[in-house]
GUDO-759369 format. One record per residue (C-alpha): residue number from 1; x, y, z. Coordinates in steps of 0.5 Angstrom, whole numbers. Each point is the difference from the previous one (the first is absolute). Layout:
BEGIN
<NUM, <X, Y, Z>>
...
This chain:
BEGIN
<1, <-69, 32, 22>>
<2, <1, 2, -7>>
<3, <7, -3, 1>>
<4, <-2, -7, 2>>
<5, <-6, 0, -5>>
<6, <3, -7, -3>>
<7, <-4, -2, -6>>
<8, <-3, -7, -2>>
<9, <-2, -3, 7>>
<10, <-7, -2, 2>>
<11, <-1, 6, 5>>
<12, <3, 7, 0>>
<13, <5, 1, 6>>
<14, <-5, 6, 3>>
<15, <-6, -6, 0>>
<16, <6, -4, 3>>
<17, <1, 5, 5>>
<18, <-7, 1, 3>>
<19, <0, -8, 1>>
<20, <6, 1, 4>>
<21, <-2, 6, 4>>
<22, <-6, -5, 2>>
<23, <4, -5, 2>>
<24, <5, 4, 4>>
<25, <-6, 3, 4>>
<26, <0, -7, 4>>
<27, <7, 0, 1>>
<28, <1, 8, 3>>
<29, <2, -2, 7>>
<30, <6, -5, -2>>
<31, <2, 6, -6>>
<32, <0, 6, 5>>
<33, <4, -4, 6>>
<34, <5, -2, -6>>
<35, <0, 8, -2>>
<36, <1, 2, 7>>
<37, <6, -5, 2>>
<38, <3, 2, -7>>
<39, <0, 8, 1>>
<40, <3, -2, 7>>
<41, <5, -4, -3>>
<42, <2, 6, -5>>
<43, <1, 4, 6>>
<44, <5, -5, 3>>
<45, <3, 0, -6>>
<46, <2, 7, -1>>
<47, <1, 1, 7>>
<48, <6, -6, -1>>
<49, <3, 3, -5>>
<50, <1, 7, 5>>
<51, <2, -4, 6>>
<52, <5, -4, -4>>
<53, <3, 7, -3>>
<54, <-1, 3, 7>>
<55, <4, -6, 3>>
<56, <6, 0, -5>>
<57, <1, 8, 0>>
<58, <0, -1, 8>>
<59, <5, -6, -1>>
<60, <4, 4, -4>>
<61, <-1, 7, 3>>
<62, <-3, 4, -5>>
<63, <-6, 0, 5>>
<64, <0, 1, 8>>
<65, <-3, -5, 4>>
<66, <0, -7, 3>>
<67, <2, -6, -5>>
<68, <-4, -5, 5>>
<69, <-6, 5, 0>>
<70, <0, 0, -8>>
<71, <1, -8, 0>>
<72, <-6, -1, 5>>
<73, <-4, 5, -4>>
<74, <2, -5, -6>>
<75, <-2, -6, 4>>
<76, <-6, 2, 2>>
<77, <-3, 1, -7>>
<78, <3, -7, -2>>
<79, <-5, -2, 5>>
<80, <-6, 4, -2>>
<81, <2, -2, -7>>
<82, <0, -8, 2>>
<83, <-7, 2, 4>>
<84, <-3, 2, -6>>
<85, <2, -6, -5>>
<86, <-3, -5, 5>>
<87, <-7, 4, 0>>
<88, <1, 0, -8>>
<89, <1, -8, 1>>
<90, <-7, 0, 5>>
<91, <-4, 4, -5>>
<92, <2, -4, -6>>
<93, <-1, -7, 3>>
<94, <-6, 2, 5>>
<95, <-4, 5, -4>>
<96, <2, -2, -7>>
<97, <-2, -7, 0>>
<98, <-7, 2, 4>>
<99, <-1, 5, -6>>
<100, <2, -5, -5>>
<101, <-5, -5, 3>>
<102, <-6, 5, 0>>
<103, <1, 2, -7>>
<104, <0, -8, -2>>
<105, <-7, 0, 3>>
<106, <-2, 6, -3>>
<107, <2, -3, -7>>
<108, <-3, -7, 1>>
<109, <-6, 3, 3>>
<110, <-1, 4, -6>>
<111, <1, -7, -4>>
<112, <-5, -3, 3>>
<113, <-6, 6, -1>>
<114, <2, 0, -8>>
<115, <-5, -3, -4>>
<116, <1, -7, -3>>
<117, <2, 1, -7>>
<118, <-1, -8, -1>>
<119, <8, -1, -3>>
<120, <5, 3, 4>>
<121, <4, 5, -3>>
<122, <7, -1, 4>>
<123, <3, -6, 2>>
<124, <-1, -2, 8>>
<125, <8, 0, 0>>
<126, <0, 6, -3>>
<127, <-5, 3, 5>>
<128, <4, -2, 6>>
<129, <7, 2, -3>>
<130, <-4, 7, 0>>
<131, <-3, 0, 7>>
<132, <7, -2, 2>>
<133, <5, 4, -3>>
<134, <-3, 6, -4>>
<135, <-3, 1, 7>>
<136, <6, 0, 4>>
<137, <3, 5, -5>>
<138, <-5, 5, 0>>
<139, <0, -1, 8>>
<140, <7, 1, 0>>
<141, <0, 6, -5>>
<142, <-6, 4, 4>>
<143, <3, -1, 7>>
<144, <7, 0, 0>>
<145, <2, 3, -7>>
<146, <-4, 6, -1>>
<147, <2, 2, 8>>
<148, <7, -2, -1>>
<149, <0, 5, -6>>
<150, <-2, 5, 4>>
<151, <6, 0, 5>>
<152, <4, -2, -5>>
<153, <-2, 7, -4>>
<154, <1, 3, 7>>
<155, <7, -2, 1>>
<156, <2, 2, -7>>
<157, <-3, 7, 1>>
<158, <3, 0, 7>>
<159, <7, -2, -2>>
<160, <0, 4, -6>>
<161, <-1, 6, 4>>
<162, <5, -2, 6>>
<163, <5, -1, -6>>
<164, <-3, 7, -3>>
<165, <2, 4, 6>>
<166, <7, -4, 1>>
<167, <2, 1, -9>>
<168, <-5, 3, -5>>
<169, <3, -2, -6>>
<170, <2, -7, 3>>
<171, <-8, -1, 2>>
<172, <-2, 3, -8>>
<173, <5, -5, -3>>
<174, <-3, -6, 4>>
<175, <-7, 1, -2>>
<176, <1, 2, -7>>
<177, <0, -7, -3>>
<178, <-7, -1, 3>>
<179, <-4, 3, -6>>
<180, <3, -5, -5>>
<181, <-3, -5, 4>>
<182, <-7, 3, 0>>
<183, <0, 1, -7>>
<184, <2, -8, -1>>
<185, <-5, -2, 5>>
<186, <-6, 0, -6>>
<187, <4, -5, -4>>
<188, <2, -4, 6>>
<189, <-7, -1, 3>>
<190, <-3, -2, -7>>
<191, <5, -5, -1>>
<192, <0, -3, 7>>
<193, <-7, -1, 0>>
<194, <-1, -4, -6>>
<195, <6, -4, 2>>
<196, <-3, -1, 7>>
<197, <-7, -2, -3>>
<198, <3, -5, -4>>
<199, <4, -3, 6>>
<200, <-6, 0, 5>>
<201, <-4, -3, -6>>
<202, <4, -6, 0>>
<203, <1, -1, 7>>
<204, <-8, -1, 0>>
<205, <1, -5, -6>>
<206, <5, -4, 4>>
<207, <-5, 0, 7>>
<208, <-5, -1, -4>>
<209, <3, -7, -3>>
<210, <2, -2, 7>>
<211, <-6, 1, 3>>
<212, <-4, -4, -6>>
<213, <6, -6, 1>>
<214, <-1, 0, 6>>
<215, <-8, -1, 1>>
<216, <1, -5, -6>>
<217, <6, -4, 2>>
<218, <-4, -6, 0>>
<219, <-3, 0, -7>>
<220, <7, 3, -2>>
<221, <3, -7, 3>>
<222, <-4, -5, -2>>
<223, <0, 4, -7>>
<224, <8, -1, 0>>
<225, <0, 7, -2>>
<226, <5, 3, 5>>
<227, <5, 1, -5>>
<228, <-5, 4, -5>>
<229, <-2, 5, 7>>
<230, <7, 1, 2>>
<231, <2, 2, -7>>
<232, <-6, 5, 0>>
<233, <4, 3, 6>>
<234, <6, 0, -3>>
<235, <-2, 4, -6>>
<236, <-4, 5, 5>>
<237, <6, 1, 4>>
<238, <4, 1, -5>>
<239, <-4, 5, -3>>
<240, <0, 3, 7>>
<241, <7, 0, 0>>
<242, <1, 4, -6>>
<243, <-5, 5, 1>>
<244, <4, 1, 7>>
<245, <7, 0, -4>>
<246, <-3, 6, -4>>
<247, <-3, 3, 6>>
<248, <7, 0, 3>>
<249, <4, 2, -6>>
<250, <-4, 6, -1>>
<251, <0, 1, 9>>
<252, <8, -1, 0>>
<253, <1, 5, -6>>
<254, <-4, 5, 3>>
<255, <3, -1, 7>>
<256, <7, 1, -3>>
<257, <-1, 7, -3>>
<258, <-3, 2, 6>>
<259, <5, -3, 5>>
<260, <6, 3, -5>>
<261, <-4, 7, 1>>
<262, <1, -1, 8>>
<263, <7, -2, 0>>
<264, <2, 6, -4>>
<265, <-4, 5, 4>>
<266, <3, -4, 6>>
<267, <7, 1, -3>>
<268, <-1, 7, -1>>
<269, <-2, 2, 7>>
<270, <7, -5, 2>>
<271, <4, 4, -4>>
<272, <-3, 7, 1>>
<273, <1, -1, 8>>
<274, <7, -3, 0>>
<275, <2, 6, -4>>
<276, <-3, 4, 5>>
<277, <3, -4, 6>>
<278, <7, 1, -4>>
<279, <-1, 8, 0>>
<280, <-2, -1, 7>>
<281, <-7, 4, -1>>
<282, <-4, -6, 3>>
<283, <2, -4, 7>>
<284, <0, -8, 0>>
<285, <-7, 0, 3>>
<286, <-3, 4, -6>>
<287, <3, -4, -5>>
<288, <-3, -6, 4>>
<289, <-7, 4, 0>>
<290, <1, 1, -8>>
<291, <1, -7, -1>>
<292, <-6, -2, 4>>
<293, <-5, 5, -2>>
<294, <2, -2, -8>>
<295, <-2, -7, 2>>
<296, <-6, 2, 3>>
<297, <-2, 4, -6>>
<298, <2, -5, -5>>
<299, <-3, -6, 5>>
<300, <-8, 3, 0>>
<301, <2, 2, -7>>
<302, <1, -7, -2>>
<303, <-6, -2, 4>>
<304, <-4, 5, -4>>
<305, <2, -3, -6>>
<306, <-1, -7, 2>>
<307, <-8, 2, 2>>
<308, <0, -1, -8>>
<309, <0, -7, 1>>
<310, <-4, 0, 5>>
<311, <-5, 4, -4>>
<312, <0, -5, -6>>
<313, <-1, -6, 5>>
<314, <-6, 3, 4>>
<315, <-3, 2, -7>>
<316, <0, -7, -2>>
<317, <-3, -3, 6>>
<318, <-5, 5, 1>>
<319, <-2, -1, -8>>
<320, <0, -8, 1>>
<321, <-4, 1, 7>>
<322, <-5, 5, -4>>
<323, <-2, -5, -5>>
<324, <-2, -5, 6>>
<325, <-5, 6, 1>>
<326, <-3, 1, -7>>
<327, <-6, -5, 1>>
<328, <-6, 3, 3>>
<329, <-2, -1, 7>>
<330, <-6, -4, 1>>
<331, <-6, 3, 3>>
<332, <1, 2, 7>>
<333, <-5, 0, 6>>
<334, <-4, -4, 5>>
<335, <-2, -7, -2>>
<336, <-7, 0, -2>>
<337, <-3, -6, 3>>
<338, <-6, -4, -2>>
<339, <-5, -4, 3>>
<340, <1, -8, 0>>
<341, <-2, -3, -4>>
<342, <2, 4, -6>>
<343, <0, -2, -8>>
<344, <4, 2, -6>>
<345, <-2, 3, -7>>
<346, <3, 0, -6>>
<347, <-4, 5, -5>>
<348, <3, -1, -7>>
<349, <7, 0, 2>>
<350, <6, 0, -5>>
<351, <8, 1, 2>>
<352, <6, 1, -4>>
<353, <7, 1, 3>>
<354, <3, 7, -2>>
<355, <5, -3, -4>>
<356, <-4, -4, -4>>
<357, <-6, 1, -4>>
<358, <-4, -7, 0>>
<359, <-5, -1, 6>>
<360, <2, -4, 5>>
<361, <-8, 0, 2>>
<362, <-5, 2, -5>>
<363, <-7, 2, 2>>
<364, <-1, -4, 6>>
<365, <-7, 0, 4>>
<366, <0, -5, 6>>
<367, <-3, 1, 7>>
<368, <3, -4, 6>>
<369, <-6, 0, 4>>
<370, <1, 1, 8>>
<371, <1, -6, 4>>
<372, <2, -4, -7>>
<373, <6, -4, -2>>
<374, <2, 1, -7>>
<375, <5, -4, -4>>
<376, <4, 4, -5>>
<377, <3, -5, -6>>
<378, <3, 2, -6>>
<379, <7, -2, -3>>
<380, <7, 2, 2>>
<381, <0, 7, -3>>
<382, <-7, 1, -1>>
<383, <0, 6, 5>>
<384, <-3, -3, 7>>
<385, <6, 3, 4>>
<386, <-1, 7, -4>>
<387, <-8, -1, 2>>
<388, <3, -1, 8>>
<389, <3, 7, -1>>
<390, <-5, 3, -2>>
<391, <-5, -2, 6>>
<392, <6, 2, 5>>
<393, <0, 6, -4>>
<394, <7, -1, -1>>
<395, <-1, 3, -8>>
<396, <-6, 4, -2>>
<397, <-4, -3, -6>>
<398, <1, 4, -7>>
<399, <-8, -1, -1>>
<400, <-5, -2, 4>>
<401, <0, 0, 8>>
<402, <1, -4, 7>>
<403, <-5, 0, 5>>
<404, <-1, -2, 7>>
<405, <-6, 0, 4>>
<406, <-4, -2, 6>>
<407, <-7, 0, 2>>
<408, <0, 7, 1>>
<409, <4, 4, -6>>
<410, <5, -2, -6>>
<411, <6, 4, -2>>
<412, <5, 0, -5>>
<413, <6, -5, 3>>
<414, <7, 5, 2>>
<415, <6, -1, 4>>
<416, <-4, 2, 6>>
<417, <-5, -6, -1>>
<418, <6, -5, 1>>
<419, <-1, -1, 7>>
<420, <-6, -4, -2>>
<421, <4, -6, -3>>
<422, <4, -5, 2>>
<423, <6, -3, -5>>
<424, <4, -6, 0>>
<425, <4, 0, -7>>
<426, <2, -6, -3>>
<427, <7, -2, 2>>
<428, <4, 0, 6>>
<429, <-1, 7, 3>>
<430, <3, -2, 7>>
<431, <5, 5, 3>>
<432, <7, -2, 4>>
<433, <-2, 0, 8>>
<434, <-4, -4, 4>>
<435, <-7, -3, -2>>
<436, <-3, 4, 5>>
<437, <3, 7, -3>>
<438, <-3, -2, -7>>
<439, <-6, -1, 3>>
<440, <0, 6, 4>>
<441, <0, 3, -7>>
<442, <-7, -2, -1>>
<443, <-2, 4, 7>>
<444, <5, 3, 5>>
<445, <-5, -1, 6>>
<446, <-1, -8, -2>>
<447, <1, -4, 7>>
<448, <2, -7, 0>>
<449, <-7, -3, 0>>
<450, <-2, 4, -6>>
<451, <7, -2, -4>>
<452, <-2, -8, 2>>
<453, <-7, 1, -2>>
<454, <2, 3, -7>>
<455, <5, -5, 0>>
<456, <-5, -5, 1>>
<457, <-5, 2, -5>>
<458, <6, 1, -5>>
<459, <2, -8, 1>>
<460, <6, 2, 3>>
<461, <0, -3, 7>>
<462, <7, -3, -2>>
<463, <3, 7, 3>>
<464, <-2, -2, 7>>
<465, <4, -7, 0>>
<466, <6, 4, -3>>
<467, <6, 0, 6>>
<468, <-2, 8, 1>>
<469, <-6, 0, -3>>
<470, <-2, 7, -2>>
<471, <7, 2, 1>>
<472, <3, -5, -5>>
<473, <4, 5, -4>>
<474, <0, 0, -8>>
<475, <5, 3, -4>>
<476, <-1, 4, -7>>
<477, <-7, -2, -3>>
<478, <-2, -5, 5>>
<479, <7, -4, -1>>
<480, <0, -6, 5>>
<481, <-8, -1, -2>>
<482, <-3, -5, -5>>
<483, <-3, 4, -6>>
<484, <-7, -3, 3>>
<485, <2, 2, 7>>
<486, <1, 8, -2>>
<487, <-6, 0, -4>>
<488, <-4, -2, 6>>
<489, <3, 5, 5>>
<490, <-1, 6, -5>>
<491, <-7, -2, 0>>
<492, <0, 0, 7>>
<493, <3, 7, 0>>
<494, <-6, 2, -5>>
<495, <-6, -2, 5>>
<496, <4, 4, 5>>
<497, <-1, 6, -4>>
<498, <-8, -2, 0>>
<499, <-3, 5, -6>>
<500, <-7, -1, -3>>
<501, <4, -2, -7>>
<502, <5, -6, -1>>
<503, <4, -1, -6>>
<504, <4, -6, -1>>
<505, <4, -1, -5>>
<506, <3, -7, -2>>
<507, <0, 0, 7>>
<508, <-1, -8, 1>>
<509, <4, -2, -6>>
<510, <5, -3, 5>>
<511, <-4, -4, 4>>
<512, <-2, -7, 0>>
<513, <-8, -2, -2>>
<514, <-2, -2, 7>>
<515, <3, 7, 3>>
<516, <-2, 4, -5>>
<517, <-8, -3, 1>>
<518, <1, 1, 8>>
<519, <2, 7, -1>>
<520, <-5, 3, -6>>
<521, <-6, -4, 6>>
<522, <3, 4, 5>>
<523, <0, 7, -4>>
<524, <-7, -1, -3>>
<525, <-4, -2, 6>>
<526, <-2, 7, 3>>
<527, <-1, 4, -7>>
<528, <1, 7, 3>>
<529, <5, 1, -5>>
<530, <0, 0, -7>>
<531, <6, -4, -2>>
<532, <4, 0, -7>>
<533, <4, -6, -3>>
<534, <5, 1, -5>>
<535, <1, -7, -2>>
<536, <1, -6, -5>>
<537, <-2, -5, 5>>
<538, <-7, -4, -1>>
<539, <-1, -2, 7>>
<540, <0, 8, 2>>
<541, <-5, 1, -6>>
<542, <-4, -5, 4>>
<543, <-1, 4, 6>>
<544, <-2, 7, -3>>
<545, <-6, 3, -2>>
<546, <1, 2, -7>>
<547, <6, 1, -4>>
<548, <3, 5, -5>>
<549, <4, -2, -6>>
<550, <5, 5, -2>>
<551, <2, 0, -7>>
């Protein structure tokens, strides 16, 4: 372990090894099958060496027996090798995809359960890059590289012992070069880990830029900024190419040294065998066995030296995935349901973000009484969105406390109380799919009648007049619908969730005055829910029982 204790990195090899061990436990089946198939392949390969030696010696009359039987045995071993190769492909394509999918789900689940820090540490394109490329690297290492290493080691030892039995000095000479590679491994791993981290970082930067450009292509087109974005992409790609060039340069030089050593070893074995064959102290079959055994020793040895780049790649990938897990998890447990109607109370609440000492919210006290409608007003940047995050327990106050209460009890707001809220964020938040699929996010048990009623309350009856009705498809972010239509569908989705506290963040900003008025009348008729509007619209304020101005 000391050999691989490489300094100047965020996590030690020991810490990452523990993380990889935990990840491996979910992929034992595929790893075990690969080990079994690999060891079976070793046995078939070594038997093939003996079978070829036997066939040649039989053909040259150095050994008695039937040539047809000897060749038939070789054919059986070739067929067995074909079967093992097909098995490897099935294991990789079926179980490998399943293992990768499972780890992606686990990482995404961990991200969704982590605390909201208010300001994202990683770009969404960078996160996607890690969930795809780095997860694939880790899964491949755990389910294929490590199991193959066991079979490669078995092949090396088996071939070495076989050759040792045939010629002791030749076996010793062939393996004598290996200690040199072990001594060089520390330097190699340290350099490659640094270079690989640079390549992966540049790759993430490109994906982040591509993601952002595609998401905001309308803005880029209208700002006539295509050349600017293409220039940024070209600069980022140039950096990636330079990083890849540096890594390739180092890798080629390392491989040249390794392959030179192996080539010299093969030439020594060939000369050794040729001289003994010239002196007639060995048979043609033994000469052939020499060369095949040398190949079967050097091949695994070469594969073992390639383990260093694989080890570097998985350390880099593990480090990037572990960074995503640094944010602590939110409180987990059973949802804490409050009786409707319930209220929210702010008691001397202050909040500032971790990287900013300035208070966004400062000593705020207010009571959102049960069954009332409140308008939250304030200039842009005054802290209205931060206040919503405090109410939803996405962030915790740095001072004071936020409580939720009903007629029976009052409790500090935690993530477990989020089940009492409906939140409609500002902007278009529809997902790609059908309108029905979007509505079902509000309630998976909603019937068509429930959806129609929610759409009617949200003034979105137009949906039923569309050609495909509820099954009308919409693209990413509600493409195919106007902003006002998408806004009303998101409100209908929230109504299907049916919770005692409803928070609307500029949820009527795209509606005309008449539609907005009818929507507010529909929402405020029953007074069974506590409703909070973040708004700049005077019409909304007129319908509210109280206002809170955030400054």
